[in-house]
MIDOSE-1310 file (N, C-alpha, C; in nm, 2 decimals, decimal comma, always signed):
residues 304
xxxx	+0,08/-0,12/+0,00/+0,00/+0,00/+0,00/+0,09/+0,12/+0,00; +0,05/+0,22/-0,08/+0,13/+0,35/-0,09/+0,06/+0,46/-0,03; +0,13/+0,56/+0,02/+0,07/+0,69/+0,07/-0,01/+0,76/-0,04; -0,11/+0,83/+0,00/-0,19/+0,91/-0,10/-0,13/+1,05/-0,10
xxxx	-0,15/+1,12/-0,21/-0,11/+1,26/-0,22/-0,17/+1,34/-0,11; -0,29/+1,31/-0,07/-0,35/+1,39/+0,04/-0,28/+1,37/+0,17; -0,24/+1,25/+0,20/-0,16/+1,22/+0,32/-0,03/+1,30/+0,32; +0,04/+1,29/+0,20/+0,17/+1,37/+0,19/+0,15/+1,52/+0,20
xxxx	+0,04/+1,57/+0,15/+0,01/+1,71/+0,17/-0,02/+1,74/+0,31; -0,09/+1,66/+0,38/-0,11/+1,68/+0,53/+0,03/+1,69/+0,60; +0,12/+1,60/+0,57/+0,25/+1,60/+0,63/+0,33/+1,72/+0,60; +0,32/+1,77/+0,48/+0,39/+1,89/+0,43/+0,34/+2,01/+0,51
xxxx	+0,21/+2,02/+0,52/+0,14/+2,13/+0,59/+0,18/+2,13/+0,74; +0,18/+2,01/+0,80/+0,22/+1,99/+0,94/+0,36/+2,04/+0,96; +0,45/+2,01/+0,87/+0,59/+2,05/+0,88/+0,60/+2,20/+0,87; +0,52/+2,26/+0,78/+0,53/+2,41/+0,76/+0,47/+2,49/+0,88
xxxx	+0,36/+2,44/+0,94/+0,29/+2,51/+1,04/+0,31/+2,47/+1,18; +0,37/+2,35/+1,20/+0,40/+2,30/+1,33/+0,28/+2,28/+1,43; +0,17/+2,27/+1,37/+0,05/+2,25/+1,45/-0,06/+2,18/+1,37; -0,13/+2,09/+1,44/-0,24/+2,01/+1,37/-0,35/+2,10/+1,34
xxxx	-0,38/+2,20/+1,42/-0,50/+2,29/+1,40/-0,47/+2,38/+1,28; -0,35/+2,44/+1,28/-0,32/+2,53/+1,16/-0,30/+2,45/+1,03; -0,24/+2,33/+1,04/-0,23/+2,25/+0,92/-0,36/+2,21/+0,87; -0,46/+2,17/+0,96/-0,59/+2,14/+0,91/-0,66/+2,26/+0,85
xxxx	-0,64/+2,37/+0,91/-0,71/+2,49/+0,85/-0,66/+2,52/+0,71; -0,53/+2,51/+0,69/-0,47/+2,53/+0,56/-0,51/+2,42/+0,46; -0,54/+2,30/+0,51/-0,58/+2,19/+0,42/-0,73/+2,19/+0,40; -0,80/+2,28/+0,47/-0,95/+2,30/+0,45/-1,02/+2,17/+0,50
xxxx	-0,97/+2,11/+0,60/-1,03/+1,99/+0,66/-1,04/+2,01/+0,81; -1,11/+1,92/+0,88/-1,11/+1,93/+1,03/-0,98/+1,87/+1,08; -0,95/+1,91/+1,21/-0,83/+1,85/+1,27/-0,83/+1,70/+1,29; -0,95/+1,64/+1,33/-0,95/+1,49/+1,33/-0,93/+1,43/+1,20
xxxx	-0,97/+1,49/+1,09/-0,95/+1,43/+0,96/-0,80/+1,43/+0,93; -0,74/+1,55/+0,95/-0,59/+1,55/+0,93/-0,51/+1,46/+1,02; -0,55/+1,45/+1,14/-0,48/+1,36/+1,24/-0,50/+1,22/+1,19; -0,62/+1,18/+1,15/-0,64/+1,04/+1,10/-0,55/+1,01/+0,98
xxxx	-0,54/+1,11/+0,89/-0,46/+1,10/+0,77/-0,31/+1,07/+0,80; -0,26/+1,15/+0,91/-0,12/+1,13/+0,95/-0,10/+0,99/+1,01; -0,20/+0,95/+1,09/-0,19/+0,82/+1,16/-0,19/+0,71/+1,05; -0,27/+0,72/+0,95/-0,27/+0,62/+0,84/-0,14/+0,62/+0,77
xxxx	-0,08/+0,74/+0,75/+0,05/+0,75/+0,68/+0,16/+0,68/+0,76; +0,15/+0,70/+0,89/+0,25/+0,63/+0,98/+0,24/+0,48/+0,97; +0,12/+0,43/+0,96/+0,10/+0,28/+0,95/+0,16/+0,23/+0,81; +0,14/+0,31/+0,71/+0,19/+0,27/+0,58/+0,34/+0,27/+0,58
xxxx	+0,40/+0,38/+0,64/+0,55/+0,39/+0,64/+0,61/+0,30/+0,75; +0,53/+0,26/+0,84/+0,59/+0,17/+0,95/+0,67/+0,24/+1,05; +0,65/+0,37/+1,06/+0,74/+0,45/+1,15/+0,66/+0,58/+1,19; +0,68/+0,63/+1,31/+0,62/+0,76/+1,35/+0,68/+0,87/+1,27
xxxx	+0,60/+0,97/+1,22/+0,66/+1,08/+1,15/+0,65/+1,21/+1,23; +0,58/+1,21/+1,34/+0,57/+1,33/+1,43/+0,58/+1,29/+1,58; +0,63/+1,38/+1,66/+0,62/+1,37/+1,80/+0,54/+1,48/+1,85; +0,44/+1,46/+1,93/+0,35/+1,56/+1,98/+0,40/+1,61/+2,11
xxxx	+0,43/+1,74/+2,11/+0,48/+1,80/+2,23/+0,40/+1,92/+2,27; +0,41/+1,97/+2,39/+0,34/+2,09/+2,44/+0,37/+2,21/+2,35; +0,49/+2,22/+2,31/+0,53/+2,33/+2,23/+0,49/+2,33/+2,09; +0,43/+2,21/+2,05/+0,39/+2,19/+1,91/+0,43/+2,06/+1,85
xxxx	+0,43/+2,05/+1,72/+0,46/+1,93/+1,65/+0,61/+1,92/+1,61; +0,67/+1,82/+1,64/+0,82/+1,80/+1,60/+0,83/+1,68/+1,51; +0,88/+1,70/+1,40/+0,90/+1,58/+1,30/+1,01/+1,49/+1,35; +0,99/+1,36/+1,34/+1,09/+1,26/+1,37/+1,19/+1,26/+1,25
xxxx	+1,30/+1,19/+1,26/+1,39/+1,17/+1,15/+1,32/+1,11/+1,03; +1,24/+1,01/+1,05/+1,16/+0,96/+0,94/+1,06/+1,06/+0,88; +1,01/+1,14/+0,97/+0,91/+1,24/+0,92/+0,98/+1,35/+0,84; +1,11/+1,39/+0,88/+1,18/+1,49/+0,80/+1,22/+1,43/+0,66
xxxx	+1,26/+1,31/+0,66/+1,29/+1,24/+0,53/+1,16/+1,23/+0,44; +1,05/+1,20/+0,51/+0,93/+1,18/+0,43/+0,88/+1,32/+0,37; +0,90/+1,42/+0,45/+0,86/+1,56/+0,40/+0,95/+1,60/+0,28; +1,08/+1,57/+0,29/+1,17/+1,60/+0,18/+1,12/+1,53/+0,05
xxxx	+1,09/+1,40/+0,06/+1,05/+1,33/-0,06/+0,91/+1,37/-0,10; +0,82/+1,40/+0,00/+0,68/+1,44/-0,03/+0,68/+1,57/-0,11; +0,77/+1,66/-0,08/+0,77/+1,79/-0,15/+0,80/+1,77/-0,30; +0,89/+1,68/-0,33/+0,92/+1,65/-0,47/+0,81/+1,58/-0,54
xxxx	+0,74/+1,49/-0,47/+0,63/+1,41/-0,53/+0,51/+1,51/-0,55; +0,48/+1,60/-0,46/+0,37/+1,69/-0,47/+0,40/+1,79/-0,58; +0,53/+1,83/-0,59/+0,57/+1,93/-0,70/+0,55/+1,87/-0,83; +0,59/+1,74/-0,85/+0,57/+1,67/-0,98/+0,43/+1,65/-1,01
xxxx	+0,35/+1,62/-0,91/+0,20/+1,60/-0,93/+0,14/+1,73/-0,98; +0,18/+1,84/-0,92/+0,12/+1,97/-0,96/+0,17/+2,00/-1,10; +0,29/+1,97/-1,13/+0,34/+1,99/-1,27/+0,25/+1,91/-1,37; +0,22/+1,79/-1,33/+0,13/+1,71/-1,42/+0,00/+1,78/-1,45
xxxx	-0,06/+1,83/-1,34/-0,19/+1,90/-1,35/-0,18/+2,02/-1,44; -0,08/+2,10/-1,41/-0,06/+2,22/-1,49/-0,03/+2,20/-1,64; +0,05/+2,09/-1,66/+0,09/+2,06/-1,80/-0,04/+2,01/-1,87; -0,12/+1,93/-1,81/-0,24/+1,88/-1,87/-0,34/+2,00/-1,90
xxxx	-0,35/+2,09/-1,81/-0,44/+2,21/-1,83/-0,39/+2,30/-1,94; -0,26/+2,31/-1,95/-0,20/+2,40/-2,05/-0,15/+2,33/-2,18; -0,19/+2,21/-2,20/-0,15/+2,13/-2,31/-0,19/+2,21/-2,44; -0,09/+2,24/-2,52/-0,12/+2,31/-2,65/-0,13/+2,46/-2,63
xxxx	-0,12/+2,51/-2,50/-0,12/+2,65/-2,47/-0,01/+2,69/-2,38; +0,11/+2,70/-2,42/+0,22/+2,73/-2,33/+0,20/+2,87/-2,27; +0,24/+2,89/-2,15/+0,23/+3,02/-2,07/+0,09/+3,07/-2,08; -0,01/+2,97/-2,04/-0,15/+3,01/-2,02/-0,18/+2,96/-1,88
xxxx	-0,26/+3,04/-1,81/-0,29/+3,01/-1,68/-0,19/+3,05/-1,58; -0,19/+3,00/-1,46/-0,10/+3,04/-1,35/+0,05/+3,00/-1,38; +0,14/+3,10/-1,36/+0,28/+3,07/-1,36/+0,35/+3,15/-1,25; +0,42/+3,08/-1,16/+0,48/+3,14/-1,05/+0,63/+3,16/-1,07
xxxx	+0,67/+3,29/-1,08/+0,80/+3,32/-1,12/+0,87/+3,40/-1,01; +0,99/+3,35/-0,97/+1,07/+3,42/-0,87/+1,17/+3,50/-0,94; +1,21/+3,62/-0,88/+1,30/+3,71/-0,94/+1,39/+3,77/-0,83; +1,52/+3,78/-0,86/+1,61/+3,84/-0,76/+1,60/+3,99/-0,76
xxxx	+1,62/+4,06/-0,65/+1,60/+4,20/-0,64/+1,69/+4,29/-0,72; +1,80/+4,23/-0,76/+1,90/+4,31/-0,85/+1,86/+4,30/-1,00; +1,75/+4,22/-1,03/+1,71/+4,21/-1,16/+1,56/+4,26/-1,18; +1,48/+4,23/-1,08/+1,33/+4,26/-1,09/+1,30/+4,40/-1,14
xxxx	+1,35/+4,51/-1,07/+1,31/+4,64/-1,10/+1,36/+4,69/-1,24; +1,46/+4,62/-1,29/+1,52/+4,68/-1,41/+1,49/+4,60/-1,54; +1,46/+4,47/-1,53/+1,43/+4,39/-1,65/+1,28/+4,38/-1,66; +1,20/+4,36/-1,55/+1,06/+4,33/-1,56/+0,98/+4,45/-1,63
xxxx	+1,01/+4,58/-1,60/+0,93/+4,68/-1,66/+0,93/+4,68/-1,81; +1,03/+4,64/-1,87/+1,04/+4,63/-2,02/+0,99/+4,50/-2,07; +0,99/+4,39/-1,98/+0,95/+4,26/-2,03/+0,80/+4,23/-2,01; +0,74/+4,28/-1,90/+0,60/+4,25/-1,87/+0,50/+4,29/-1,97
xxxx	+0,51/+4,41/-2,03/+0,42/+4,44/-2,14/+0,43/+4,34/-2,26; +0,55/+4,30/-2,29/+0,57/+4,20/-2,40/+0,50/+4,07/-2,37; +0,52/+4,03/-2,24/+0,45/+3,90/-2,20/+0,30/+3,91/-2,20; +0,25/+4,03/-2,16/+0,10/+4,05/-2,16/+0,05/+4,04/-2,30
xxxx	+0,12/+4,11/-2,39/+0,07/+4,11/-2,53/+0,08/+3,97/-2,60; +0,19/+3,90/-2,57/+0,21/+3,78/-2,64/+0,13/+3,66/-2,58; +0,11/+3,67/-2,45/+0,04/+3,56/-2,38/-0,07/+3,61/-2,29; -0,18/+3,65/-2,36/-0,29/+3,72/-2,29/-0,36/+3,63/-2,18
xxxx	-0,34/+3,50/-2,19/-0,40/+3,41/-2,09/-0,31/+3,38/-1,97; -0,19/+3,43/-1,98/-0,09/+3,41/-1,87/-0,13/+3,49/-1,75; -0,14/+3,42/-1,63/-0,16/+3,48/-1,50/-0,02/+3,46/-1,42; +0,06/+3,57/-1,43/+0,19/+3,56/-1,38/+0,19/+3,61/-1,23
xxxx	+0,24/+3,52/-1,14/+0,25/+3,55/-1,00/+0,40/+3,57/-0,97; +0,44/+3,69/-0,92/+0,58/+3,72/-0,90/+0,62/+3,72/-0,76; +0,74/+3,67/-0,73/+0,80/+3,67/-0,59/+0,94/+3,72/-0,60; +0,97/+3,83/-0,53/+1,10/+3,88/-0,53/+1,17/+3,83/-0,41
xxxx	+1,29/+3,77/-0,42/+1,36/+3,72/-0,31/+1,51/+3,70/-0,35; +1,59/+3,66/-0,25/+1,73/+3,63/-0,27/+1,74/+3,49/-0,34; +1,85/+3,47/-0,41/+1,87/+3,35/-0,50/+1,85/+3,22/-0,42; +1,92/+3,22/-0,30/+1,91/+3,09/-0,22/+1,77/+3,05/-0,19
xxxx	+1,69/+3,15/-0,15/+1,55/+3,12/-0,11/+1,46/+3,09/-0,23; +1,49/+3,15/-0,35/+1,42/+3,12/-0,47/+1,45/+2,98/-0,52; +1,57/+2,94/-0,51/+1,61/+2,80/-0,55/+1,54/+2,70/-0,46; +1,54/+2,73/-0,33/+1,47/+2,64/-0,23/+1,32/+2,63/-0,27
xxxx	+1,26/+2,74/-0,30/+1,12/+2,74/-0,34/+1,10/+2,66/-0,47; +1,19/+2,67/-0,56/+1,18/+2,60/-0,69/+1,18/+2,45/-0,66; +1,28/+2,41/-0,58/+1,30/+2,26/-0,56/+1,18/+2,21/-0,47; +1,12/+2,30/-0,39/+1,00/+2,25/-0,31/+0,87/+2,26/-0,39
xxxx	+0,88/+2,31/-0,51/+0,76/+2,32/-0,59/+0,67/+2,44/-0,57; +0,72/+2,53/-0,49/+0,65/+2,66/-0,46/+0,66/+2,76/-0,57; +0,76/+2,74/-0,67/+0,77/+2,82/-0,78/+0,79/+2,74/-0,91; +0,74/+2,79/-1,02/+0,76/+2,72/-1,15/+0,89/+2,75/-1,22
xxxx	+0,94/+2,87/-1,20/+1,07/+2,91/-1,25/+1,12/+3,03/-1,18; +1,25/+3,06/-1,20/+1,31/+3,18/-1,13/+1,40/+3,25/-1,22; +1,40/+3,38/-1,22/+1,49/+3,46/-1,30/+1,61/+3,50/-1,21; +1,72/+3,44/-1,23/+1,84/+3,46/-1,14/+1,96/+3,49/-1,22
xxxx	+2,07/+3,50/-1,15/+2,20/+3,54/-1,21/+2,31/+3,43/-1,18; +2,38/+3,40/-1,28/+2,49/+3,30/-1,26/+2,63/+3,38/-1,27; +2,73/+3,32/-1,21/+2,74/+3,18/-1,16/+2,68/+3,16/-1,02; +2,62/+3,04/-1,01/+2,56/+2,99/-0,88/+2,55/+2,84/-0,89
xxxx	+2,54/+2,78/-0,78/+2,53/+2,63/-0,77/+2,39/+2,59/-0,83; +2,39/+2,53/-0,94/+2,26/+2,50/-1,01/+2,23/+2,35/-1,01; +2,28/+2,28/-0,91/+2,25/+2,13/-0,91/+2,10/+2,11/-0,89; +2,05/+2,02/-0,97/+1,91/+1,98/-0,97/+1,82/+2,08/-1,05
xxxx	+1,88/+2,17/-1,12/+1,81/+2,27/-1,20/+1,85/+2,27/-1,35; +1,76/+2,31/-1,43/+1,80/+2,34/-1,57/+1,77/+2,49/-1,59; +1,83/+2,54/-1,70/+1,81/+2,69/-1,72/+1,83/+2,72/-1,87; +1,78/+2,84/-1,90/+1,80/+2,90/-2,03/+1,85/+3,04/-2,02
xxxx	+1,94/+3,08/-2,11/+2,01/+3,21/-2,11/+1,91/+3,32/-2,15; +1,92/+3,43/-2,08/+1,84/+3,55/-2,11/+1,93/+3,66/-2,17; +2,03/+3,70/-2,09/+2,12/+3,80/-2,13/+2,25/+3,80/-2,04; +2,36/+3,86/-2,09/+2,47/+3,89/-2,01/+2,46/+4,03/-1,96
xxxx	+2,49/+4,05/-1,83/+2,48/+4,18/-1,77/+2,61/+4,23/-1,72; +2,67/+4,33/-1,79/+2,80/+4,38/-1,75/+2,80/+4,44/-1,62; +2,91/+4,42/-1,54/+2,93/+4,49/-1,41/+3,02/+4,61/-1,44; +2,98/+4,72/-1,38/+3,05/+4,85/-1,40/+3,10/+4,90/-1,26
xxxx	+3,22/+4,97/-1,27/+3,27/+5,04/-1,15/+3,20/+5,16/-1,12; +3,17/+5,19/-1,00/+3,10/+5,31/-0,96/+3,17/+5,38/-0,84; +3,18/+5,51/-0,85/+3,25/+5,59/-0,75/+3,19/+5,73/-0,74; +3,22/+5,80/-0,63/+3,17/+5,94/-0,62/+3,21/+6,02/-0,75
xxxx	+3,13/+6,12/-0,78/+3,14/+6,19/-0,90/+3,28/+6,26/-0,92; +3,34/+6,29/-0,80/+3,48/+6,36/-0,81/+3,59/+6,26/-0,80; +3,57/+6,13/-0,81/+3,67/+6,03/-0,80/+3,76/+6,04/-0,92; +3,90/+6,01/-0,90/+3,99/+6,02/-1,01/+3,95/+5,93/-1,13
xxxx	+3,88/+5,82/-1,10/+3,84/+5,73/-1,21/+3,75/+5,79/-1,32; +3,70/+5,91/-1,29/+3,61/+5,98/-1,38/+3,69/+6,02/-1,50; +3,83/+6,03/-1,49/+3,91/+6,07/-1,60/+3,95/+5,95/-1,69; +3,90/+5,83/-1,65/+3,94/+5,71/-1,73/+3,83/+5,66/-1,82
xxxx	+3,86/+5,60/-1,93/+3,76/+5,54/-2,02/+3,72/+5,40/-1,96; +3,82/+5,33/-1,92/+3,79/+5,20/-1,85/+3,87/+5,19/-1,72; +3,82/+5,12/-1,63/+3,89/+5,12/-1,50/+3,94/+4,98/-1,46; +4,07/+4,98/-1,43/+4,14/+4,86/-1,38/+4,10/+4,84/-1,23
xxxx	+4,04/+4,73/-1,19/+4,00/+4,72/-1,05/+4,11/+4,74/-0,95; +4,24/+4,70/-0,99/+4,35/+4,73/-0,90/+4,37/+4,87/-0,87; +4,33/+4,96/-0,96/+4,35/+5,11/-0,94/+4,26/+5,16/-0,82; +4,16/+5,07/-0,78/+4,07/+5,12/-0,68/+4,11/+5,07/-0,54
xxxx	+4,22/+4,99/-0,54/+4,27/+4,94/-0,41/+4,31/+5,06/-0,32; +4,27/+5,05/-0,19/+4,29/+5,16/-0,10/+4,17/+5,24/-0,08; +4,07/+5,23/-0,18/+3,94/+5,30/-0,16/+3,85/+5,21/-0,07; +3,76/+5,27/+0,00/+3,66/+5,19/+0,08/+3,57/+5,12/-0,02
xxxx	+3,55/+4,99/+0,00/+3,46/+4,92/-0,09/+3,33/+4,89/-0,02; +3,22/+4,92/-0,08/+3,09/+4,90/-0,03/+3,02/+4,80/-0,12; +2,96/+4,69/-0,06/+2,89/+4,59/-0,13/+2,75/+4,57/-0,08; +2,67/+4,49/-0,14/+2,54/+4,45/-0,09/+2,56/+4,36/+0,02
xxxx	+2,46/+4,34/+0,11/+2,47/+4,25/+0,22/+2,49/+4,11/+0,18; +2,54/+4,02/+0,27/+2,55/+3,88/+0,24/+2,42/+3,82/+0,20; +2,42/+3,73/+0,10/+2,30/+3,67/+0,05/+2,27/+3,72/-0,09; +2,31/+3,84/-0,12/+2,29/+3,89/-0,26/+2,40/+3,83/-0,35
xxxx	+2,36/+3,76/-0,45/+2,46/+3,70/-0,54/+2,55/+3,80/-0,61; +2,49/+3,92/-0,63/+2,57/+4,03/-0,70/+2,70/+4,06/-0,63; +2,69/+4,05/-0,50/+2,81/+4,07/-0,41/+2,92/+3,98/-0,46; +2,89/+3,85/-0,47/+2,99/+3,75/-0,51/+3,04/+3,77/-0,65
xxxx	+2,94/+3,80/-0,74/+2,97/+3,82/-0,88/+3,07/+3,93/-0,90; +3,05/+4,04/-0,83/+3,14/+4,16/-0,84/+3,28/+4,13/-0,79; +3,29/+4,06/-0,68/+3,42/+4,03/-0,63/+3,49/+3,93/-0,72; +3,42/+3,83/-0,77/+3,48/+3,73/-0,86/+3,53/+3,80/-0,99
xxxx	+3,44/+3,88/-1,05/+3,48/+3,95/-1,17/+3,60/+4,03/-1,16; +3,62/+4,09/-1,04/+3,73/+4,18/-1,03/+3,85/+4,12/-0,96; +3,84/+3,99/-0,92/+3,95/+3,92/-0,85/+3,98/+3,98/-0,72; +3,87/+4,02/-0,65/+3,89/+4,08/-0,52/+3,84/+3,99/-0,40
xxxx	+3,90/+4,02/-0,28/+3,85/+3,95/-0,16/+3,75/+4,04/-0,09; +3,66/+3,98/-0,01/+3,56/+4,06/+0,06/+3,63/+4,16/+0,15; +3,58/+4,28/+0,17/+3,64/+4,38/+0,25/+3,63/+4,34/+0,40; +3,72/+4,40/+0,49/+3,72/+4,35/+0,63/+3,63/+4,44/+0,72
xxxx	+3,56/+4,37/+0,81/+3,48/+4,44/+0,91/+3,56/+4,52/+1,01; +3,68/+4,48/+1,03/+3,75/+4,55/+1,14/+3,88/+4,61/+1,09; +3,91/+4,60/+0,96/+4,03/+4,66/+0,91/+4,02/+4,80/+0,87; +4,10/+4,85/+0,78/+4,09/+5,00/+0,75/+3,98/+5,02/+0,64
xxxx	+3,91/+4,92/+0,60/+3,80/+4,94/+0,50/+3,84/+4,94/+0,36; +3,97/+4,92/+0,33/+4,02/+4,92/+0,20/+3,98/+4,79/+0,12; +4,00/+4,79/-0,01/+3,97/+4,67/-0,09/+4,06/+4,56/-0,05; +4,00/+4,44/-0,04/+4,08/+4,33/+0,00/+4,06/+4,29/+0,14
xxxx	+3,98/+4,37/+0,22/+3,95/+4,33/+0,36/+3,80/+4,33/+0,38; +3,75/+4,28/+0,49/+3,61/+4,26/+0,51/+3,54/+4,39/+0,55; +3,43/+4,43/+0,49/+3,38/+4,56/+0,50/+3,31/+4,59/+0,64; +3,31/+4,72/+0,68/+3,25/+4,76/+0,80/+3,10/+4,79/+0,79
xxxx	+3,06/+4,82/+0,67/+2,91/+4,83/+0,64/+2,88/+4,79/+0,50; +2,75/+4,75/+0,48/+2,70/+4,71/+0,35/+2,57/+4,76/+0,32; +2,53/+4,76/+0,20/+2,40/+4,82/+0,16/+2,29/+4,71/+0,15; +2,17/+4,75/+0,17/+2,06/+4,65/+0,17/+2,00/+4,64/+0,03
xxxx	+2,02/+4,73/-0,06/+1,96/+4,73/-0,19/+2,05/+4,82/-0,29; +2,03/+4,80/-0,42/+2,11/+4,88/-0,51/+2,08/+5,03/-0,50; +1,95/+5,08/-0,48/+1,93/+5,22/-0,46/+2,01/+5,28/-0,34; +2,01/+5,20/-0,23/+2,08/+5,24/-0,11/+2,23/+5,24/-0,14
xxxx	+2,28/+5,14/-0,21/+2,42/+5,14/-0,25/+2,46/+5,26/-0,33; +2,38/+5,30/-0,42/+2,41/+5,42/-0,50/+2,42/+5,55/-0,42; +2,33/+5,56/-0,32/+2,33/+5,68/-0,24/+2,45/+5,68/-0,15; +2,50/+5,56/-0,10/+2,62/+5,56/-0,02/+2,74/+5,60/-0,10
xxxx	+2,74/+5,55/-0,23/+2,86/+5,59/-0,32/+2,85/+5,74/-0,34; +2,73/+5,79/-0,38/+2,72/+5,93/-0,41/+2,75/+6,02/-0,29; +2,74/+5,97/-0,17/+2,77/+6,05/-0,05/+2,92/+6,04/-0,01; +3,00/+5,97/-0,09/+3,14/+5,97/-0,07/+3,19/+5,86/+0,02
xxxx	+3,10/+5,76/+0,05/+3,14/+5,66/+0,15/+3,23/+5,55/+0,09; +3,24/+5,55/-0,04/+3,33/+5,44/-0,10/+3,29/+5,42/-0,25; +3,35/+5,31/-0,30/+3,33/+5,27/-0,44/+3,26/+5,13/-0,44; +3,21/+5,09/-0,56/+3,14/+4,97/-0,57/+3,13/+4,93/-0,71
xxxx	+3,05/+4,83/-0,74/+3,02/+4,78/-0,87/+2,87/+4,76/-0,89; +2,82/+4,81/-1,01/+2,68/+4,81/-1,04/+2,65/+4,73/-1,17; +2,54/+4,66/-1,17/+2,50/+4,59/-1,30/+2,46/+4,70/-1,41; +2,50/+4,67/-1,53/+2,47/+4,77/-1,64/+2,32/+4,78/-1,66
xxxx	+2,24/+4,67/-1,64/+2,10/+4,68/-1,67/+2,03/+4,78/-1,57; +2,09/+4,79/-1,45/+2,03/+4,89/-1,35/+2,07/+5,03/-1,39; +2,19/+5,05/-1,43/+2,24/+5,18/-1,47/+2,16/+5,23/-1,59; +2,14/+5,14/-1,69/+2,07/+5,18/-1,81/+1,92/+5,21/-1,78
xxxx	+1,87/+5,15/-1,67/+1,73/+5,18/-1,63/+1,72/+5,31/-1,55; +1,83/+5,38/-1,53/+1,83/+5,51/-1,46/+1,86/+5,51/-1,32; +1,92/+5,40/-1,27/+1,95/+5,39/-1,12/+2,04/+5,50/-1,07; +2,14/+5,55/-1,16/+2,23/+5,65/-1,11/+2,20/+5,79/-1,17
xxxx	+2,09/+5,81/-1,23/+2,07/+5,93/-1,30/+2,07/+6,05/-1,21; +2,01/+6,04/-1,09/+2,00/+6,15/-1,00/+2,10/+6,15/-0,88; +2,20/+6,07/-0,90/+2,30/+6,06/-0,80/+2,44/+6,11/-0,84; +2,52/+6,16/-0,75/+2,65/+6,22/-0,78/+2,75/+6,10/-0,79
xxxx	+2,73/+6,02/-0,89/+2,81/+5,90/-0,91/+2,87/+5,89/-1,05; +3,00/+5,85/-1,06/+3,06/+5,82/-1,18/+3,06/+5,67/-1,21; +3,02/+5,63/-1,33/+3,02/+5,49/-1,36/+3,11/+5,47/-1,49; +3,19/+5,36/-1,48/+3,28/+5,33/-1,59/+3,29/+5,18/-1,61
xxxx	+3,31/+5,13/-1,73/+3,33/+4,99/-1,76/+3,46/+4,94/-1,70; +3,47/+4,82/-1,67/+3,59/+4,76/-1,61/+3,69/+4,71/-1,72; +3,82/+4,73/-1,69/+3,92/+4,68/-1,79/+3,96/+4,54/-1,74; +3,86/+4,45/-1,75/+3,89/+4,31/-1,72/+3,84/+4,22/-1,83
xxxx	+3,89/+4,10/-1,84/+3,85/+4,01/-1,95/+3,71/+3,97/-1,94; +3,66/+3,94/-1,82/+3,52/+3,89/-1,80/+3,47/+3,96/-1,68; +3,37/+4,05/-1,70/+3,32/+4,13/-1,59/+3,17/+4,14/-1,61; +3,10/+4,02/-1,62/+2,95/+4,03/-1,63/+2,89/+3,91/-1,56
xxxx	+2,76/+3,91/-1,53/+2,69/+3,80/-1,48/+2,59/+3,75/-1,59; +2,55/+3,63/-1,58/+2,46/+3,58/-1,68/+2,32/+3,57/-1,62; +2,22/+3,63/-1,68/+2,08/+3,63/-1,63/+2,02/+3,51/-1,70; +1,95/+3,42/-1,62/+1,89/+3,30/-1,68/+1,75/+3,28/-1,62
xxxx	+1,67/+3,21/-1,69/+1,55/+3,15/-1,63/+1,58/+3,01/-1,59; +1,55/+2,97/-1,46/+1,58/+2,84/-1,41/+1,46/+2,77/-1,37; +1,46/+2,63/-1,38/+1,34/+2,55/-1,33/+1,40/+2,42/-1,29; +1,32/+2,34/-1,22/+1,36/+2,21/-1,17/+1,39/+2,12/-1,28
xxxx	+1,50/+2,05/-1,27/+1,54/+1,95/-1,37/+1,43/+1,84/-1,38; +1,38/+1,82/-1,51/+1,28/+1,72/-1,53/+1,14/+1,78/-1,51; +1,12/+1,91/-1,48/+0,99/+1,97/-1,47/+0,92/+1,97/-1,60; +0,79/+1,95/-1,60/+0,71/+1,96/-1,72/+0,69/+2,11/-1,76
xxxx	+0,74/+2,20/-1,68/+0,73/+2,34/-1,72/+0,86/+2,39/-1,80; +0,94/+2,29/-1,83/+1,07/+2,33/-1,90/+1,05/+2,40/-2,03; +0,94/+2,35/-2,11/+0,91/+2,42/-2,24/+0,87/+2,56/-2,21; +0,79/+2,58/-2,11/+0,75/+2,72/-2,08/+0,87/+2,80/-2,02
xxxx	+0,96/+2,74/-1,95/+1,07/+2,81/-1,90/+1,16/+2,86/-2,01; +1,18/+2,78/-2,11/+1,26/+2,82/-2,23/+1,19/+2,93/-2,31; +1,06/+2,91/-2,32/+0,98/+3,01/-2,39/+0,98/+3,15/-2,32; +0,98/+3,14/-2,19/+0,98/+3,26/-2,11/+1,12/+3,33/-2,13
xxxx	+1,23/+3,25/-2,12/+1,36/+3,31/-2,14/+1,38/+3,37/-2,28; +1,32/+3,30/-2,38/+1,33/+3,36/-2,52/+1,25/+3,49/-2,53; +1,14/+3,50/-2,46/+1,06/+3,63/-2,47/+1,13/+3,74/-2,39; +1,19/+3,70/-2,28/+1,26/+3,80/-2,20/+1,38/+3,85/-2,28
xxxx	+1,45/+3,76/-2,35/+1,56/+3,80/-2,43/+1,52/+3,89/-2,54; +1,41/+3,87/-2,61/+1,36/+3,95/-2,71/+1,32/+4,09/-2,66; +1,27/+4,09/-2,54/+1,22/+4,22/-2,48/+1,34/+4,31/-2,45; +1,46/+4,25/-2,43/+1,57/+4,33/-2,40/+1,62/+4,41/-2,52
């Protein structure tokens, strides 16, 4: 005898909410119904999946492994339903797309009108978040695809190219680099380096493209040491640069979209062999939404 999708859904909700009552509410069933489903699942698996404590529900080791596998099974089952509903009509109906914050405000405004015109039946649900959390949501089946930037660990995922986004050096308007056509990253050593907070992949892309080490939290703040402060977003980063707090690196798509237009900031291309990140649409390997993922990437590429 095998577990039912309903029983696996009960377990997944129980893991997410840590309470039988809240899990039952989100499953739109009574608590006794959900509890009976979990008990039946335990009989089928031959092992307890939850410990009931005063503080709430705690998953056993078997329960944690069951949840991990259940998420993949449920995601594939939902893929099956969506693929059947959209057979012959790609990008029609619901499509859940994650986007990283260093791409969303700059690529989507030019791409969304094209998507609306080309796929009038598409109901696009957007989620903006950091790469790590978007990939977690992809693998758990909470997203159909994600618009992210490489390089990044893409194990378990497939992807399609959208565009290469050049990284540019940015400094206060009166910085000596304003006299240069292209900037060697080594010429900025000794300047205070400001980056986005940990978790933003652009931070790692900028350091890797320029061959730099993270700045120091406790050193003199120069390039090559860990920084004493960081920005929470690109607009904040630009304001910090314009205020004379240091230098940094910005994606060309953001600069072209007007990010630095009203700031006292000088922007120059880098004199390095490879100073760009690759923007891609990613989806779970083996997902039935792969055709739509590639079509979405193609449309975004044309919108650029």
